[in-house]
PDB file of N, CA, C and O in Angstrom, chain B, residues numbered from 101:
ATOM      1  N   MET B 101      -9.655 289.768  79.833  1.00  0.00           N
ATOM      2  CA  MET B 101      -9.841 288.427  80.335  1.00  0.00           C
ATOM      3  C   MET B 101     -11.017 288.372  81.308  1.00  0.00           C
ATOM      4  O   MET B 101     -11.808 287.429  81.294  1.00  0.00           O
ATOM      5  N   LYS B 102     -11.118 289.402  82.154  1.00  0.00           N
ATOM      6  CA  LYS B 102     -12.197 289.437  83.128  1.00  0.00           C
ATOM      7  C   LYS B 102     -13.558 289.520  82.434  1.00  0.00           C
ATOM      8  O   LYS B 102     -14.517 288.870  82.851  1.00  0.00           O
ATOM      9  N   LYS B 103     -13.630 290.323  81.375  1.00  0.00           N
ATOM     10  CA  LYS B 103     -14.889 290.486  80.636  1.00  0.00           C
ATOM     11  C   LYS B 103     -15.295 289.169  79.979  1.00  0.00           C
ATOM     12  O   LYS B 103     -16.474 288.815  79.962  1.00  0.00           O
ATOM     13  N   LEU B 104     -14.325 288.455  79.446  1.00  0.00           N
ATOM     14  CA  LEU B 104     -14.605 287.170  78.810  1.00  0.00           C
ATOM     15  C   LEU B 104     -15.144 286.174  79.838  1.00  0.00           C
ATOM     16  O   LEU B 104     -16.092 285.440  79.559  1.00  0.00           O
ATOM     17  N   LEU B 105     -14.548 286.152  81.005  1.00  0.00           N
ATOM     18  CA  LEU B 105     -14.992 285.252  82.065  1.00  0.00           C
ATOM     19  C   LEU B 105     -16.413 285.590  82.518  1.00  0.00           C
ATOM     20  O   LEU B 105     -17.223 284.692  82.748  1.00  0.00           O
ATOM     21  N   ILE B 106     -16.709 286.869  82.644  1.00  0.00           N
ATOM     22  CA  ILE B 106     -18.057 287.306  83.026  1.00  0.00           C
ATOM     23  C   ILE B 106     -19.061 286.921  81.945  1.00  0.00           C
ATOM     24  O   ILE B 106     -20.162 286.464  82.252  1.00  0.00           O
ATOM     25  N   ALA B 107     -18.683 287.103  80.681  1.00  0.00           N
ATOM     26  CA  ALA B 107     -19.573 286.750  79.572  1.00  0.00           C
ATOM     27  C   ALA B 107     -19.852 285.247  79.562  1.00  0.00           C
ATOM     28  O   ALA B 107     -20.994 284.830  79.367  1.00  0.00           O
ATOM     29  N   LEU B 108     -18.825 284.441  79.769  1.00  0.00           N
ATOM     30  CA  LEU B 108     -19.014 282.988  79.795  1.00  0.00           C
ATOM     31  C   LEU B 108     -19.915 282.569  80.952  1.00  0.00           C
ATOM     32  O   LEU B 108     -20.756 281.683  80.796  1.00  0.00           O
ATOM     33  N   ALA B 109     -19.746 283.192  82.098  1.00  0.00           N
ATOM     34  CA  ALA B 109     -20.597 282.875  83.245  1.00  0.00           C
ATOM     35  C   ALA B 109     -22.048 283.251  82.966  1.00  0.00           C
ATOM     36  O   ALA B 109     -22.966 282.521  83.341  1.00  0.00           O
ATOM     37  N   ALA B 110     -22.253 284.384  82.312  1.00  0.00           N
ATOM     38  CA  ALA B 110     -23.614 284.818  81.976  1.00  0.00           C
ATOM     39  C   ALA B 110     -24.263 283.845  80.997  1.00  0.00           C
ATOM     40  O   ALA B 110     -25.427 283.482  81.161  1.00  0.00           O
ATOM     41  N   PHE B 111     -23.514 283.423  79.980  1.00  0.00           N
ATOM     42  CA  PHE B 111     -24.066 282.471  79.012  1.00  0.00           C
ATOM     43  C   PHE B 111     -24.382 281.131  79.669  1.00  0.00           C
ATOM     44  O   PHE B 111     -25.390 280.504  79.344  1.00  0.00           O
ATOM     45  N   ALA B 112     -23.534 280.693  80.585  1.00  0.00           N
ATOM     46  CA  ALA B 112     -23.784 279.433  81.287  1.00  0.00           C
ATOM     47  C   ALA B 112     -25.044 279.531  82.140  1.00  0.00           C
ATOM     48  O   ALA B 112     -25.860 278.610  82.157  1.00  0.00           O
ATOM     49  N   ALA B 113     -25.199 280.635  82.839  1.00  0.00           N
ATOM     50  CA  ALA B 113     -26.397 280.824  83.669  1.00  0.00           C
ATOM     51  C   ALA B 113     -27.648 280.872  82.809  1.00  0.00           C
ATOM     52  O   ALA B 113     -28.676 280.300  83.169  1.00  0.00           O
ATOM     53  N   PHE B 114     -27.563 281.553  81.672  1.00  0.00           N
ATOM     54  CA  PHE B 114     -28.713 281.633  80.771  1.00  0.00           C
ATOM     55  C   PHE B 114     -29.065 280.253  80.230  1.00  0.00           C
ATOM     56  O   PHE B 114     -30.244 279.915  80.120  1.00  0.00           O
ATOM     57  N   GLY B 115     -28.063 279.457  79.893  1.00  0.00           N
ATOM     58  CA  GLY B 115     -28.309 278.109  79.378  1.00  0.00           C
ATOM     59  C   GLY B 115     -28.995 277.222  80.393  1.00  0.00           C
ATOM     60  O   GLY B 115     -29.902 276.464  80.049  1.00  0.00           O
ATOM     61  N   ILE B 116     -28.572 277.309  81.631  1.00  0.00           N
ATOM     62  CA  ILE B 116     -29.194 276.511  82.695  1.00  0.00           C
ATOM     63  C   ILE B 116     -30.634 276.948  82.917  1.00  0.00           C
ATOM     64  O   ILE B 116     -31.526 276.113  83.064  1.00  0.00           O
ATOM     65  N   ALA B 117     -30.860 278.259  82.941  1.00  0.00           N
ATOM     66  CA  ALA B 117     -32.219 278.771  83.161  1.00  0.00           C
ATOM     67  C   ALA B 117     -33.145 278.380  82.021  1.00  0.00           C
ATOM     68  O   ALA B 117     -34.290 277.997  82.260  1.00  0.00           O
ATOM     69  N   SER B 118     -32.666 278.471  80.785  1.00  0.00           N
ATOM     70  CA  SER B 118     -33.531 278.119  79.659  1.00  0.00           C
ATOM     71  C   SER B 118     -33.823 276.622  79.643  1.00  0.00           C
ATOM     72  O   SER B 118     -34.905 276.214  79.222  1.00  0.00           O
ATOM     73  N   ALA B 119     -32.883 275.801  80.089  1.00  0.00           N
ATOM     74  CA  ALA B 119     -33.131 274.356  80.170  1.00  0.00           C
ATOM     75  C   ALA B 119     -34.214 274.062  81.197  1.00  0.00           C
ATOM     76  O   ALA B 119     -35.067 273.203  80.973  1.00  0.00           O
ATOM     77  N   GLN B 120     -34.185 274.769  82.325  1.00  0.00           N
ATOM     78  CA  GLN B 120     -35.202 274.565  83.357  1.00  0.00           C
ATOM     79  C   GLN B 120     -36.570 275.012  82.864  1.00  0.00           C
ATOM     80  O   GLN B 120     -37.575 274.356  83.137  1.00  0.00           O
ATOM     81  N   VAL B 121     -36.614 276.124  82.141  1.00  0.00           N
ATOM     82  CA  VAL B 121     -37.893 276.601  81.606  1.00  0.00           C
ATOM     83  C   VAL B 121     -38.419 275.613  80.578  1.00  0.00           C
ATOM     84  O   VAL B 121     -39.621 275.354  80.523  1.00  0.00           O
ATOM     85  N   GLY B 122     -37.524 275.058  79.761  1.00  0.00           N
ATOM     86  CA  GLY B 122     -37.937 274.052  78.787  1.00  0.00           C
ATOM     87  C   GLY B 122     -38.537 272.834  79.467  1.00  0.00           C
ATOM     88  O   GLY B 122     -39.537 272.288  79.001  1.00  0.00           O
ATOM     89  N   THR B 123     -37.937 272.410  80.559  1.00  0.00           N
ATOM     90  CA  THR B 123     -38.468 271.286  81.326  1.00  0.00           C
ATOM     91  C   THR B 123     -39.841 271.622  81.888  1.00  0.00           C
ATOM     92  O   THR B 123     -40.752 270.794  81.859  1.00  0.00           O
ATOM     93  N   ALA B 124     -39.984 272.833  82.395  1.00  0.00           N
ATOM     94  CA  ALA B 124     -41.272 273.246  82.966  1.00  0.00           C
ATOM     95  C   ALA B 124     -42.360 273.248  81.904  1.00  0.00           C
ATOM     96  O   ALA B 124     -43.479 272.799  82.156  1.00  0.00           O
ATOM     97  N   VAL B 125     -42.039 273.749  80.721  1.00  0.00           N
ATOM     98  CA  VAL B 125     -43.028 273.789  79.637  1.00  0.00           C
ATOM     99  C   VAL B 125     -43.411 272.378  79.221  1.00  0.00           C
ATOM    100  O   VAL B 125     -44.588 272.088  79.005  1.00  0.00           O
ATOM    101  N   LYS B 126     -42.420 271.502  79.108  1.00  0.00           N
ATOM    102  CA  LYS B 126     -42.684 270.114  78.707  1.00  0.00           C
ATOM    103  C   LYS B 126     -43.563 269.406  79.734  1.00  0.00           C
ATOM    104  O   LYS B 126     -44.517 268.720  79.366  1.00  0.00           O
ATOM    105  N   GLU B 127     -43.251 269.566  81.003  1.00  0.00           N
ATOM    106  CA  GLU B 127     -44.031 268.905  82.054  1.00  0.00           C
ATOM    107  C   GLU B 127     -45.442 269.483  82.148  1.00  0.00           C
ATOM    108  O   GLU B 127     -46.394 268.754  82.425  1.00  0.00           O
ATOM    109  N   THR B 128     -45.580 270.785  81.921  1.00  0.00           N
ATOM    110  CA  THR B 128     -46.911 271.391  81.925  1.00  0.00           C
ATOM    111  C   THR B 128     -47.755 270.826  80.791  1.00  0.00           C
ATOM    112  O   THR B 128     -48.943 270.559  80.969  1.00  0.00           O
ATOM    113  N   GLY B 129     -47.146 270.644  79.630  1.00  0.00           N
ATOM    114  CA  GLY B 129     -47.857 270.040  78.504  1.00  0.00           C
ATOM    115  C   GLY B 129     -48.294 268.620  78.804  1.00  0.00           C
ATOM    116  O   GLY B 129     -49.407 268.221  78.461  1.00  0.00           O
ATOM    117  N   LYS B 130     -47.421 267.857  79.442  1.00  0.00           N
ATOM    118  CA  LYS B 130     -47.773 266.484  79.805  1.00  0.00           C
ATOM    119  C   LYS B 130     -48.918 266.464  80.811  1.00  0.00           C
ATOM    120  O   LYS B 130     -49.814 265.626  80.723  1.00  0.00           O
ATOM    121  N   ALA B 131     -48.885 267.392  81.769  1.00  0.00           N
ATOM    122  CA  ALA B 131     -49.952 267.454  82.773  1.00  0.00           C
ATOM    123  C   ALA B 131     -51.287 267.786  82.119  1.00  0.00           C
ATOM    124  O   ALA B 131     -52.318 267.218  82.478  1.00  0.00           O
ATOM    125  N   THR B 132     -51.266 268.702  81.164  1.00  0.00           N
ATOM    126  CA  THR B 132     -52.492 269.068  80.453  1.00  0.00           C
ATOM    127  C   THR B 132     -53.038 267.880  79.666  1.00  0.00           C
ATOM    128  O   THR B 132     -54.244 267.636  79.657  1.00  0.00           O
ATOM    129  N   ALA B 133     -52.148 267.146  79.009  1.00  0.00           N
ATOM    130  CA  ALA B 133     -52.578 265.977  78.240  1.00  0.00           C
ATOM    131  C   ALA B 133     -53.187 264.911  79.149  1.00  0.00           C
ATOM    132  O   ALA B 133     -54.218 264.328  78.815  1.00  0.00           O
ATOM    133  N   GLU B 134     -52.565 264.657  80.281  1.00  0.00           N
ATOM    134  CA  GLU B 134     -53.096 263.655  81.209  1.00  0.00           C
ATOM    135  C   GLU B 134     -54.448 264.089  81.774  1.00  0.00           C
ATOM    136  O   GLU B 134     -55.335 263.257  81.968  1.00  0.00           O
ATOM    137  N   THR B 135     -54.608 265.387  82.039  1.00  0.00           N
ATOM    138  CA  THR B 135     -55.885 265.886  82.541  1.00  0.00           C
ATOM    139  C   THR B 135     -56.978 265.706  81.490  1.00  0.00           C
ATOM    140  O   THR B 135     -58.113 265.366  81.823  1.00  0.00           O
ATOM    141  N   ALA B 136     -56.635 265.935  80.220  1.00  0.00           N
ATOM    142  CA  ALA B 136     -57.609 265.734  79.145  1.00  0.00           C
ATOM    143  C   ALA B 136     -57.990 264.258  79.031  1.00  0.00           C
ATOM    144  O   ALA B 136     -59.160 263.931  78.833  1.00  0.00           O
ATOM    145  N   LYS B 137     -57.014 263.377  79.156  1.00  0.00           N
ATOM    146  CA  LYS B 137     -57.299 261.938  79.112  1.00  0.00           C
ATOM    147  C   LYS B 137     -58.199 261.536  80.278  1.00  0.00           C
ATOM    148  O   LYS B 137     -59.097 260.708  80.124  1.00  0.00           O
ATOM    149  N   GLN B 138     -57.950 262.131  81.445  1.00  0.00           N
ATOM    150  CA  GLN B 138     -58.778 261.843  82.615  1.00  0.00           C
ATOM    151  C   GLN B 138     -60.221 262.247  82.344  1.00  0.00           C
ATOM    152  O   GLN B 138     -61.147 261.502  82.662  1.00  0.00           O
ATOM    153  N   GLY B 139     -60.412 263.416  81.761  1.00  0.00           N
ATOM    154  CA  GLY B 139     -61.766 263.875  81.440  1.00  0.00           C
ATOM    155  C   GLY B 139     -62.450 262.957  80.447  1.00  0.00           C
ATOM    156  O   GLY B 139     -63.640 262.670  80.578  1.00  0.00           O
ATOM    157  N   GLY B 140     -61.702 262.495  79.454  1.00  0.00           N
ATOM    158  CA  GLY B 140     -62.263 261.572  78.476  1.00  0.00           C
ATOM    159  C   GLY B 140     -62.671 260.255  79.102  1.00  0.00           C
ATOM    160  O   GLY B 140     -63.738 259.722  78.796  1.00  0.00           O
ATOM    161  N   ASP B 141     -61.833 259.729  79.975  1.00  0.00           N
ATOM    162  CA  ASP B 141     -62.165 258.467  80.641  1.00  0.00           C
ATOM    163  C   ASP B 141     -63.362 258.626  81.575  1.00  0.00           C
ATOM    164  O   ASP B 141     -64.188 257.720  81.681  1.00  0.00           O
ATOM    165  N   ASN B 142     -63.461 259.768  82.250  1.00  0.00           N
ATOM    166  CA  ASN B 142     -64.626 260.010  83.105  1.00  0.00           C
ATOM    167  C   ASN B 142     -65.902 260.105  82.273  1.00  0.00           C
ATOM    168  O   ASN B 142     -66.952 259.614  82.687  1.00  0.00           O
ATOM    169  N   ALA B 143     -65.816 260.731  81.105  1.00  0.00           N
ATOM    170  CA  ALA B 143     -66.986 260.836  80.231  1.00  0.00           C
ATOM    171  C   ALA B 143     -67.399 259.458  79.716  1.00  0.00           C
ATOM    172  O   ALA B 143     -68.588 259.149  79.648  1.00  0.00           O
ATOM    173  N   LYS B 144     -66.410 258.625  79.352  1.00  0.00           N
ATOM    174  CA  LYS B 144     -66.723 257.267  78.903  1.00  0.00           C
ATOM    175  C   LYS B 144     -67.363 256.463  80.029  1.00  0.00           C
ATOM    176  O   LYS B 144     -68.277 255.673  79.792  1.00  0.00           O
ATOM    177  N   ALA B 145     -66.885 256.663  81.244  1.00  0.00           N
ATOM    178  CA  ALA B 145     -67.415 255.908  82.386  1.00  0.00           C
ATOM    179  C   ALA B 145     -68.866 256.273  82.671  1.00  0.00           C
ATOM    180  O   ALA B 145     -69.627 255.437  83.158  1.00  0.00           O
ATOM    181  N   MET B 146     -69.258 257.504  82.376  1.00  0.00           N
ATOM    182  CA  MET B 146     -70.635 257.920  82.656  1.00  0.00           C
ATOM    183  C   MET B 146     -71.648 257.195  81.784  1.00  0.00           C
ATOM    184  O   MET B 146     -72.782 256.978  82.210  1.00  0.00           O
ATOM    185  N   VAL B 147     -71.261 256.819  80.571  1.00  0.00           N
ATOM    186  CA  VAL B 147     -72.219 256.194  79.660  1.00  0.00           C
ATOM    187  C   VAL B 147     -71.976 254.698  79.480  1.00  0.00           C
ATOM    188  O   VAL B 147     -72.713 254.049  78.737  1.00  0.00           O
ATOM    189  N   ALA B 148     -70.973 254.141  80.133  1.00  0.00           N
ATOM    190  CA  ALA B 148     -70.624 252.735  79.936  1.00  0.00           C
ATOM    191  C   ALA B 148     -71.401 251.827  80.887  1.00  0.00           C
ATOM    192  O   ALA B 148     -71.929 252.263  81.910  1.00  0.00           O
ATOM    193  N   LYS B 149     -71.450 250.561  80.513  1.00  0.00           N
ATOM    194  CA  LYS B 149     -72.021 249.535  81.384  1.00  0.00           C
ATOM    195  C   LYS B 149     -71.014 249.220  82.491  1.00  0.00           C
ATOM    196  O   LYS B 149     -69.885 249.709  82.455  1.00  0.00           O
ATOM    197  N   GLU B 150     -71.405 248.423  83.455  1.00  0.00           N
ATOM    198  CA  GLU B 150     -70.631 248.257  84.691  1.00  0.00           C
ATOM    199  C   GLU B 150     -69.187 247.776  84.518  1.00  0.00           C
ATOM    200  O   GLU B 150     -68.307 248.435  85.072  1.00  0.00           O
ATOM    201  N   PRO B 151     -68.858 246.695  83.806  1.00  0.00           N
ATOM    202  CA  PRO B 151     -67.440 246.286  83.769  1.00  0.00           C
ATOM    203  C   PRO B 151     -66.534 247.349  83.136  1.00  0.00           C
ATOM    204  O   PRO B 151     -65.447 247.628  83.642  1.00  0.00           O
ATOM    205  N   ALA B 152     -66.985 247.929  82.042  1.00  0.00           N
ATOM    206  CA  ALA B 152     -66.176 248.951  81.379  1.00  0.00           C
ATOM    207  C   ALA B 152     -66.133 250.232  82.206  1.00  0.00           C
ATOM    208  O   ALA B 152     -65.134 250.952  82.192  1.00  0.00           O
ATOM    209  N   LYS B 153     -67.204 250.510  82.917  1.00  0.00           N
ATOM    210  CA  LYS B 153     -67.279 251.717  83.741  1.00  0.00           C
ATOM    211  C   LYS B 153     -66.202 251.693  84.823  1.00  0.00           C
ATOM    212  O   LYS B 153     -65.532 252.698  85.060  1.00  0.00           O
ATOM    213  N   THR B 154     -66.040 250.554  85.473  1.00  0.00           N
ATOM    214  CA  THR B 154     -65.033 250.418  86.523  1.00  0.00           C
ATOM    215  C   THR B 154     -63.636 250.597  85.950  1.00  0.00           C
ATOM    216  O   THR B 154     -62.792 251.256  86.558  1.00  0.00           O
ATOM    217  N   MET B 155     -63.389 250.012  84.782  1.00  0.00           N
ATOM    218  CA  MET B 155     -62.085 250.125  84.147  1.00  0.00           C
ATOM    219  C   MET B 155     -61.798 251.574  83.750  1.00  0.00           C
ATOM    220  O   MET B 155     -60.683 252.059  83.939  1.00  0.00           O
ATOM    221  N   ASP B 156     -62.796 252.264  83.202  1.00  0.00           N
ATOM    222  CA  ASP B 156     -62.606 253.653  82.801  1.00  0.00           C
ATOM    223  C   ASP B 156     -62.342 254.550  84.006  1.00  0.00           C
ATOM    224  O   ASP B 156     -61.527 255.470  83.931  1.00  0.00           O
ATOM    225  N   LYS B 157     -63.022 254.286  85.106  1.00  0.00           N
ATOM    226  CA  LYS B 157     -62.779 255.072  86.321  1.00  0.00           C
ATOM    227  C   LYS B 157     -61.360 254.840  86.839  1.00  0.00           C
ATOM    228  O   LYS B 157     -60.700 255.774  87.295  1.00  0.00           O
ATOM    229  N   ALA B 158     -60.901 253.600  86.767  1.00  0.00           N
ATOM    230  CA  ALA B 158     -59.537 253.293  87.214  1.00  0.00           C
ATOM    231  C   ALA B 158     -58.509 253.992  86.329  1.00  0.00           C
ATOM    232  O   ALA B 158     -57.516 254.526  86.824  1.00  0.00           O
ATOM    233  N   GLN B 159     -58.754 253.988  85.010  1.00  0.00           N
ATOM    234  CA  GLN B 159     -57.845 254.676  84.100  1.00  0.00           C
ATOM    235  C   GLN B 159     -57.839 256.174  84.370  1.00  0.00           C
ATOM    236  O   GLN B 159     -56.788 256.811  84.294  1.00  0.00           O
ATOM    237  N   ALA B 160     -58.985 256.736  84.681  1.00  0.00           N
ATOM    238  CA  ALA B 160     -59.065 258.167  84.987  1.00  0.00           C
ATOM    239  C   ALA B 160     -58.244 258.494  86.229  1.00  0.00           C
ATOM    240  O   ALA B 160     -57.593 259.537  86.289  1.00  0.00           O
ATOM    241  N   LYS B 161     -58.274 257.604  87.220  1.00  0.00           N
ATOM    242  CA  LYS B 161     -57.471 257.834  88.430  1.00  0.00           C
ATOM    243  C   LYS B 161     -55.979 257.785  88.118  1.00  0.00           C
ATOM    244  O   LYS B 161     -55.196 258.551  88.681  1.00  0.00           O
ATOM    245  N   VAL B 162     -55.588 256.882  87.221  1.00  0.00           N
ATOM    246  CA  VAL B 162     -54.181 256.795  86.821  1.00  0.00           C
ATOM    247  C   VAL B 162     -53.761 258.088  86.127  1.00  0.00           C
ATOM    248  O   VAL B 162     -52.693 258.629  86.412  1.00  0.00           O
ATOM    249  N   HIS B 163     -54.602 258.584  85.216  1.00  0.00           N
ATOM    250  CA  HIS B 163     -54.286 259.829  84.513  1.00  0.00           C
ATOM    251  C   HIS B 163     -54.202 260.995  85.492  1.00  0.00           C
ATOM    252  O   HIS B 163     -53.360 261.880  85.338  1.00  0.00           O
ATOM    253  N   LYS B 164     -55.068 260.997  86.490  1.00  0.00           N
ATOM    254  CA  LYS B 164     -55.051 262.071  87.491  1.00  0.00           C
ATOM    255  C   LYS B 164     -53.734 262.050  88.269  1.00  0.00           C
ATOM    256  O   LYS B 164     -53.146 263.099  88.531  1.00  0.00           O
ATOM    257  N   ALA B 165     -53.281 260.861  88.633  1.00  0.00           N
ATOM    258  CA  ALA B 165     -52.020 260.739  89.374  1.00  0.00           C
ATOM    259  C   ALA B 165     -50.834 261.177  88.517  1.00  0.00           C
ATOM    260  O   ALA B 165     -49.926 261.851  89.004  1.00  0.00           O
ATOM    261  N   LYS B 166     -50.845 260.793  87.237  1.00  0.00           N
ATOM    262  CA  LYS B 166     -49.760 261.200  86.343  1.00  0.00           C
ATOM    263  C   LYS B 166     -49.748 262.712  86.153  1.00  0.00           C
ATOM    264  O   LYS B 166     -48.685 263.332  86.137  1.00  0.00           O
ATOM    265  N   ALA B 167     -50.923 263.300  86.009  1.00  0.00           N
ATOM    266  CA  ALA B 167     -51.010 264.753  85.836  1.00  0.00           C
ATOM    267  C   ALA B 167     -50.475 265.468  87.072  1.00  0.00           C
ATOM    268  O   ALA B 167     -49.791 266.485  86.959  1.00  0.00           O
ATOM    269  N   LYS B 168     -50.785 264.940  88.241  1.00  0.00           N
ATOM    270  CA  LYS B 168     -50.301 265.546  89.484  1.00  0.00           C
ATOM    271  C   LYS B 168     -48.775 265.493  89.544  1.00  0.00           C
ATOM    272  O   LYS B 168     -48.128 266.453  89.960  1.00  0.00           O
ATOM    273  N   LYS B 169     -48.208 264.358  89.122  1.00  0.00           N
ATOM    274  CA  LYS B 169     -46.752 264.204  89.125  1.00  0.00           C
ATOM    275  C   LYS B 169     -46.105 265.195  88.155  1.00  0.00           C
ATOM    276  O   LYS B 169     -45.094 265.815  88.484  1.00  0.00           O
ATOM    277  N   HIS B 170     -46.688 265.344  86.959  1.00  0.00           N
ATOM    278  CA  HIS B 170     -46.132 266.265  85.969  1.00  0.00           C
ATOM    279  C   HIS B 170     -46.252 267.719  86.432  1.00  0.00           C
ATOM    280  O   HIS B 170     -45.347 268.521  86.202  1.00  0.00           O
ATOM    281  N   ARG B 171     -47.376 268.058  87.086  1.00  0.00           N
ATOM    282  CA  ARG B 171     -47.520 269.425  87.606  1.00  0.00           C
ATOM    283  C   ARG B 171     -46.472 269.710  88.676  1.00  0.00           C
ATOM    284  O   ARG B 171     -45.924 270.811  88.728  1.00  0.00           O
ATOM    285  N   ALA B 172     -46.192 268.733  89.523  1.00  0.00           N
ATOM    286  CA  ALA B 172     -45.182 268.914  90.569  1.00  0.00           C
ATOM    287  C   ALA B 172     -43.794 269.103  89.960  1.00  0.00           C
ATOM    288  O   ALA B 172     -43.018 269.937  90.425  1.00  0.00           O
ATOM    289  N   LYS B 173     -43.481 268.326  88.917  1.00  0.00           N
ATOM    290  CA  LYS B 173     -42.191 268.477  88.244  1.00  0.00           C
ATOM    291  C   LYS B 173     -42.077 269.846  87.589  1.00  0.00           C
ATOM    292  O   LYS B 173     -41.025 270.482  87.652  1.00  0.00           O
ATOM    293  N   ALA B 174     -43.158 270.303  86.960  1.00  0.00           N
ATOM    294  CA  ALA B 174     -43.142 271.615  86.312  1.00  0.00           C
ATOM    295  C   ALA B 174     -42.962 272.719  87.340  1.00  0.00           C
ATOM    296  O   ALA B 174     -42.223 273.676  87.105  1.00  0.00           O
ATOM    297  N   LYS B 175     -43.629 272.592  88.468  1.00  0.00           N
ATOM    298  CA  LYS B 175     -43.506 273.597  89.527  1.00  0.00           C
ATOM    299  C   LYS B 175     -42.080 273.635  90.067  1.00  0.00           C
ATOM    300  O   LYS B 175     -41.529 274.710  90.298  1.00  0.00           O
ATOM    301  N   ALA B 176     -41.488 272.465  90.266  1.00  0.00           N
ATOM    302  CA  ALA B 176     -40.112 272.408  90.765  1.00  0.00           C
ATOM    303  C   ALA B 176     -39.132 272.993  89.751  1.00  0.00           C
ATOM    304  O   ALA B 176     -38.181 273.677  90.127  1.00  0.00           O
ATOM    305  N   ALA B 177     -39.362 272.725  88.468  1.00  0.00           N
ATOM    306  CA  ALA B 177     -38.475 273.261  87.433  1.00  0.00           C
ATOM    307  C   ALA B 177     -38.573 274.782  87.360  1.00  0.00           C
ATOM    308  O   ALA B 177     -37.563 275.460  87.175  1.00  0.00           O
ATOM    309  N   MET B 178     -39.780 275.318  87.503  1.00  0.00           N
ATOM    310  CA  MET B 178     -39.932 276.776  87.477  1.00  0.00           C
ATOM    311  C   MET B 178     -39.289 277.405  88.710  1.00  0.00           C
ATOM    312  O   MET B 178     -38.683 278.473  88.622  1.00  0.00           O
ATOM    313  N   LYS B 179     -39.422 276.749  89.849  1.00  0.00           N
ATOM    314  CA  LYS B 179     -38.798 277.271  91.074  1.00  0.00           C
ATOM    315  C   LYS B 179     -37.280 277.276  90.913  1.00  0.00           C
ATOM    316  O   LYS B 179     -36.611 278.217  91.341  1.00  0.00           O
ATOM    317  N   GLU B 180     -36.737 276.227  90.299  1.00  0.00           N
ATOM    318  CA  GLU B 180     -35.296 276.130  90.078  1.00  0.00           C
ATOM    319  C   GLU B 180     -34.829 277.174  89.059  1.00  0.00           C
ATOM    320  O   GLU B 180     -33.733 277.719  89.187  1.00  0.00           O
ATOM    321  N   ALA B 181     -35.652 277.449  88.060  1.00  0.00           N
ATOM    322  CA  ALA B 181     -35.271 278.414  87.024  1.00  0.00           C
ATOM    323  C   ALA B 181     -35.247 279.838  87.555  1.00  0.00           C
ATOM    324  O   ALA B 181     -34.496 280.672  87.049  1.00  0.00           O
ATOM    325  N   THR B 182     -36.051 280.126  88.557  1.00  0.00           N
ATOM    326  CA  THR B 182     -36.110 281.495  89.068  1.00  0.00           C
ATOM    327  C   THR B 182     -35.096 281.761  90.175  1.00  0.00           C
ATOM    328  O   THR B 182     -35.035 282.876  90.693  1.00  0.00           O
ATOM    329  N   LYS B 183     -34.304 280.768  90.544  1.00  0.00           N
ATOM    330  CA  LYS B 183     -33.280 280.981  91.586  1.00  0.00           C
ATOM    331  C   LYS B 183     -32.172 281.856  91.067  1.00  0.00           C
ATOM    332  O   LYS B 183     -31.222 282.146  91.795  1.00  0.00           O
TER     333      LYS B 183
END
């Protein structure tokens, strides 16, 4: 009975850790995608005329903020997974 209880506890801990790692991987992917979008918007802003340039710069700032949020979530998930 004791061995079964230990095995169940180990499987539960492994499941929680793998869920946290999955979250970290997902958030890291989102952060990378937002960073790429930011780069694209900055490149568009460099060659655009003034009204579109301002809009592209604003979109790039939004992507930068989203990427920062996703990186923070990924970092927190990895910290939680290693506890």
